[in-house]
C-alpha positions in Angstrom: 93.7 -42.3 -12.7 93.6 -46.2 -13.0 90.6 -47.7 -11.3 88.3 -45.3 -12.8 90.4 -44.9 -16.2 90.1 -41.6 -16.9 93.6 -41.7 -18.9 95.5 -44.3 -20.4 99.2 -45.4 -19.1 101.2 -43.4 -21.3 99.3 -40.4 -20.3 99.7 -41.3 -16.4 103.5 -42.0 -17.2 103.8 -37.9 -18.7 101.4 -36.5 -15.7 104.1 -38.2 -13.3 107.1 -37.2 -15.0 105.7 -33.4 -15.0 104.3 -33.4 -11.4 107.6 -34.3 -9.8 109.3 -32.1 -12.1 106.6 -29.1 -11.3 106.9 -30.0 -7.2 110.9 -29.8 -7.2 110.5 -26.3 -6.3 107.9 -26.4 -3.7 109.1 -29.2 -2.2 112.6 -27.6 -2.1 112.0 -24.0 -1.5 108.5 -23.1 -0.4 107.9 -26.3 2.2 111.3 -24.9 4.3 110.1 -21.6 4.6 106.4 -22.4 5.4 108.0 -24.8 8.2 110.4 -22.3 9.5 108.1 -19.5 9.3 104.8 -21.2 11.1 107.2 -22.1 14.1 108.1 -18.0 14.3 104.6 -17.4 14.1 103.5 -19.9 16.7 106.1 -18.6 18.7 105.5 -14.8 18.5 101.3 -14.7 18.5 99.0 -16.3 21.5 96.4 -18.6 20.1 93.0 -18.1 21.6 94.0 -14.4 21.8 92.3 -11.4 19.5 95.3 -9.2 17.4 94.3 -6.1 19.5 94.9 -8.2 23.1 98.3 -9.2 22.5 101.5 -7.5 22.9 101.1 -5.0 19.5 104.6 -5.3 19.1 105.1 -8.8 18.7 101.7 -8.4 16.5 103.6 -5.5 14.8 106.4 -8.2 13.8 103.9 -10.8 12.3 102.3 -8.6 10.4 105.1 -7.2 8.9 107.0 -10.6 8.5 103.8 -11.8 7.1 103.8 -8.7 4.2 106.8 -9.5 3.5 106.4 -13.4 3.1 103.2 -12.8 1.0 105.1 -10.3 -1.3 107.8 -12.8 -1.5 105.7 -15.8 -2.3 104.2 -13.9 -4.9 107.2 -12.7 -6.7 108.9 -16.4 -6.8 105.2 -17.5 -8.0 105.0 -15.6 -10.7 108.5 -15.6 -11.8 108.2 -19.5 -12.1 104.7 -18.9 -14.1 105.6 -16.2 -16.7 108.7 -17.4 -17.4 108.0 -21.4 -17.0 105.0 -20.4 -19.7 108.0 -20.2 -22.5 110.5 -22.8 -20.9 108.3 -25.5 -20.5 108.4 -27.4 -23.8 112.6 -26.7 -23.4 112.6 -28.0 -20.1 110.8 -31.4 -21.3 113.1 -31.6 -24.4 116.7 -31.2 -22.4 115.4 -33.8 -19.5 113.7 -36.3 -22.1 113.6 -35.6 -25.5 110.7 -35.7 -28.0 108.9 -38.0 -26.3 108.1 -35.4 -23.9 108.2 -32.0 -25.3 106.0 -33.2 -28.6 103.3 -34.5 -26.8 100.6 -33.0 -23.6 103.8 -32.2 -21.6 104.5 -28.5 -22.1 100.7 -28.1 -21.6 100.8 -30.1 -18.1 104.3 -28.2 -17.5 103.2 -24.8 -17.9 99.6 -25.7 -15.9 101.8 -26.8 -13.3 104.1 -23.4 -13.2 100.5 -21.4 -12.3 99.6 -24.2 -9.7 103.0 -23.5 -8.2 102.3 -20.0 -7.7 99.2 -20.9 -5.8 101.0 -23.1 -3.7 103.8 -20.6 -2.9 100.7 -18.1 -1.5 98.7 -21.0 -0.1 101.6 -21.9 2.0 102.4 -18.7 3.4 99.0 -17.7 4.2 98.3 -21.2 5.9 101.4 -21.6 8.2 100.6 -18.1 9.8 96.9 -19.5 10.1 97.5 -22.3 11.7 99.6 -20.7 14.0 97.4 -17.7 15.4 94.0 -20.3 14.8 92.5 -21.1 18.2 91.7 -25.2 18.3 88.3 -24.7 17.7 88.8 -22.7 14.5 91.4 -25.5 13.6 88.8 -28.2 14.2 86.2 -26.0 11.8 89.1 -25.5 9.3 90.0 -29.7 8.6 86.4 -30.3 8.4 86.0 -28.1 5.7 89.1 -29.3 4.0 87.3 -32.7 4.6 84.5 -31.5 2.5 86.7 -30.2 -0.5 88.5 -33.1 -0.6 85.0 -34.8 -1.7 84.7 -32.1 -4.0 88.0 -32.0 -5.3 87.6 -35.7 -6.4 84.8 -35.0 -8.2 85.7 -32.0 -10.2 89.3 -33.8 -10.8 87.2 -36.6 -12.6 85.0 -34.2 -14.5 87.4 -31.6 -15.5 89.8 -34.9 -16.7 87.1 -36.3 -18.7 86.7 -33.1 -20.1 90.3 -31.8 -21.0 92.5 -34.7 -20.3 95.5 -35.1 -17.6 95.4 -31.0 -17.4 92.2 -31.3 -15.5 93.9 -32.8 -12.3 95.9 -30.2 -12.2 93.2 -27.6 -12.8 91.4 -29.4 -9.8 94.3 -29.2 -7.6 94.3 -25.0 -8.6 90.7 -24.8 -7.7 91.1 -26.7 -4.4 94.1 -24.3 -3.3 92.6 -21.5 -4.5 89.5 -22.3 -2.1 92.2 -23.1 0.5 93.8 -20.0 0.1 90.8 -17.6 0.2 90.0 -19.5 3.5 93.2 -18.0 5.1 93.0 -14.7 3.7 89.9 -14.4 5.3 91.2 -15.5 8.3 93.9 -13.0 7.9 91.7 -10.3 6.8 89.8 -10.9 10.0 92.8 -11.0 12.7 94.4 -7.8 11.5 90.4 -6.1 11.0 91.0 -3.9 14.4 94.4 -3.1 14.4 96.4 -0.4 12.2 98.1 -3.6 10.2 97.5 -4.7 6.8 99.8 -7.3 5.9 97.4 -8.3 2.8 98.8 -5.6 1.2 101.5 -7.7 0.4 100.1 -9.2 -2.1 100.2 -5.9 -4.1 102.9 -5.1 -6.7 104.1 -2.1 -8.6 102.3 -1.7 -11.8 105.9 -1.0 -12.9 106.9 -4.6 -12.1 103.4 -5.6 -13.1 104.2 -4.6 -16.2 107.6 -5.9 -16.3 106.3 -9.3 -15.8 103.8 -8.7 -18.8 106.6 -8.0 -21.1 109.1 -10.4 -20.2 106.3 -13.0 -20.8 105.5 -11.7 -24.2 109.1 -11.6 -25.4 110.0 -14.9 -24.2 106.6 -16.2 -25.6 107.8 -15.0 -29.1 111.2 -16.1 -28.4 109.4 -19.8 -28.2 107.8 -19.5 -31.1 110.8 -18.5 -33.5 114.0 -20.6 -31.5 112.4 -23.1 -29.8 112.8 -26.2 -29.9 113.2 -27.8 -33.1 116.1 -25.8 -34.5 119.2 -26.8 -33.2 121.1 -25.9 -30.1 122.6 -22.6 -31.1 118.8 -21.3 -31.6 118.0 -23.5 -28.1 120.9 -21.4 -26.5 119.6 -18.0 -27.7 115.9 -18.8 -26.4 117.9 -19.5 -23.0 119.9 -16.0 -23.5 116.3 -14.3 -24.2 114.9 -15.5 -21.0 117.9 -14.8 -18.6 117.9 -11.5 -19.9 114.3 -10.9 -19.4 114.6 -12.4 -15.9 117.7 -10.2 -15.4 115.2 -7.2 -16.1 112.4 -8.6 -14.0 114.7 -8.8 -11.1 116.3 -5.6 -11.3 113.0 -3.9 -11.4 111.7 -5.8 -8.1 115.3 -4.9 -6.4 114.4 -1.0 -7.2 110.8 -1.3 -6.7 110.1 -3.4 -3.7 112.4 -2.1 -1.3 110.6 -3.4 2.3 111.0 -6.5 0.8 114.7 -6.4 -0.3 115.2 -4.7 3.2 113.6 -8.0 5.1 115.7 -10.5 2.8 119.2 -8.5 3.9 117.6 -9.0 7.7 116.7 -12.5 7.0 120.2 -13.3 5.4 122.3 -11.1 7.1 123.5 -9.0 4.5 124.5 -5.8 5.7 124.1 -3.0 3.3 127.2 -0.9 2.1 126.6 2.6 4.2 127.2 -0.1 7.1 130.1 -1.6 5.8 132.0 2.3 5.0 131.0 3.5 8.7 
């Protein structure tokens, strides 16, 4: 940013604030999940062995956990992306006032919300990939990442020249998309000869997708009419609209994604009501 003079110091400051705010979710939520389940997959699966040559009970457990983690990451990332679009300006206005919310800040934070979606999916796919890969495969993967680093620097420079500080986030999105593709290809090959299909975790029900789309549309309209120059009553109304849409989305997810809910109950140790009654 500085030595190539692609952004002035004012834009760099706004980018820095947005980057720190946007990465909070990744550091506080997604990173601990990634580290914990990397250890889990490393203990359950054996390196250097194909899925068909390992204990099928362990392979099935790993596939079920991976599917649920992918679903959880996709839902969390979509929630942040959909609702972050309509509430980025309000969040920056509350955090730093008009200086942040009136310039490029909202566009940056909206772009970062989409980047968080990619971060969530990549964290899950890579924690499995690195736990299951052989040493030779890890070395090849790292070589590809090294090549991607060079292309990332060039792409960052070009995109920043073209569309400002958003270009850095777009370049990161491209880089993360390549990494996700690499991991998805490995997972597909790993389970190709087994009956398990953990990548089904990336499929959501049409009802839930429709709820996301409706919630995003309603909150976007709410932002136009209620945020952010009409005082706190309008802001609170905008927040209330978002809370209602978020509640409807989470309720739909609870009703449609029963396998994920069962996984979360198991991980959190929450018994069913029927279990309590018996």
